[in-house]
N, C-alpha and C positions, 0 to 999 in steps of 0.2 A: 357238542358243539355241531352245527351242520356245515354242512360242505358246501361250497355254492361254486357251481362250475360254469365259468362264461362260455360264449360262443367261440372265443378264441380257445379256450382250453380244448373244447370238443373238436374244434379243427384240427390242432394239433394232434389231439390223441389219434383221430382219424388218419392223419397223414402220418404218425408212428407207426400206425397198424399196419397200414399198406406197405410202408418201406421193409417192415419186418417181414410181411407175406413175400413180398418181392425177393428179398434175400434168400427166405427159403424155397422158393421157385427155383433160384439160381442154384443152390446146393443141391436139390434134387434132381433138375431137369437140365442145369446147365452144364458144363461153361457155354458152350454153343447150343442156345436154345434153337432147335431145328423145327420145321413143319410136324414132323411127325410127334416131337415132342410137346408140341402147342397141343394137338390133337389129344395127346393122352392128359395134358393138363387139364382141356377143357372137362373131362371127366373126372378129375379129381375134386372133389366137393369140400378138401380142406383149402382149396386155393381159389375154388370158384365155385359160386356159394349156391348158383342156380343153373339149371340145363342150359347149354348155350352151343348151337351149332353155327357153322361159318357158311354164308351164302355169297357169292361173288355175283352181286347185282347192286348197281348204283340207283335203281329205280327211288329207293325212298328217301336216297341220301341228299342233301343239302347242296348247292353248287358250291366246289372246291373242298367238300367234305369225303375224307376217304375211307371212313369206317365208321358204323354207329350200330350199336344193339338194340334191336326192336323188339319190344316185349310179344310174346305169342298169345296172350292171355290176360286177364284183368289182375292177374296176381303173379307175383317173380316166381312163384314154385311151377308156373305153366312153361317158364323157360323164356328163352332169348333167340332171335335169329339175329346173328352177328353180320350185318350186311356191310360187304367190303366191295371196294370199286374195282369191278374186274381188270384194270389195267395191272392189278397187283396178282391177279390170278396166275400169271407166268412168272412172278418174282415171291415166290412163296417164302423166302428168307425176308423179304422186306414185310410181306404180310404179317409175318410173326411179329414184329414190332409195332403194327397199327392194331392189330388185335389187343396186345397187351395194353397197349393205351387206353383202348375202350373197355377193359375188364373191369375198371374200377366203377364204370355204370351197373355193369352187372350185379357186382358186390355190395358197392354202398350207395347206390341210387343217385336222385338227383344232388345230393349233398355233396357229391365228390367233384372237385375241380380240376381244372386243367393241370395245376400244379401237383395236385395229388397223382392225377394220371400218369404225369413225367417223371414223378420219383418213383412211383411202383413199378413202372415200366424199364426204369432205368436201372433200379434195383434187381428186377428178375431177369434182365439182360448182364448184369455185372459191368454197366459203363456209367459214366459220369452224367448226370442230369443235362448238363450243358451239351454233350455229345450227343445224348439221346434226342434232344429237342432240336439240334440242328439237324440230325438224320430224319426226324418227322418233317421238317420244314423242306428239306429236299424231296421228299416222299410226294408231299403234298403239291408242291413244283409241277410233278407230273401230269397233274390234272388240268 
C-alpha cells in the first residue's frame, strides 16, 4: 500500500518538527535565552542547520522588516548573514526574539511560513505563541 502525503501533511510535519526543535532549544539554552546563548546556538548544527552570523545592518531589509537571513553564496552550506535592524543593536534581549523568528528560513528555506516561525520562536523561548507574536509586533513598531 503506497503512502500518499498531501501538502497539508508536509506542512504539518514541518510545523511539528520546528516546535520540537524549539522545545529542545528551550531545554538546552533556556529558560532565559540570552544574547550569549543565541551566539552559542548559532554554532550548534543540531538546531541551526547552516552557518549563520548576525550583522546589524538594515541595508538589505525591506521597509518595516526587522531581520532577514541572506545567503552568503549559492548553496545553503555557504552560510547566511542574519541582517538585523541596527535599532536592535542596543536591545540584544529583543534581537534574540527577532533572530529566532528568522531561523526557520535558515533551517527550512522558503517553505517555512510566518506560522512556523512564530511556533518555533515561541517554543524556543518557552512563551505562548500569541505572546510571542504580540512582542514581535511591538518590536516591529519601533521601526
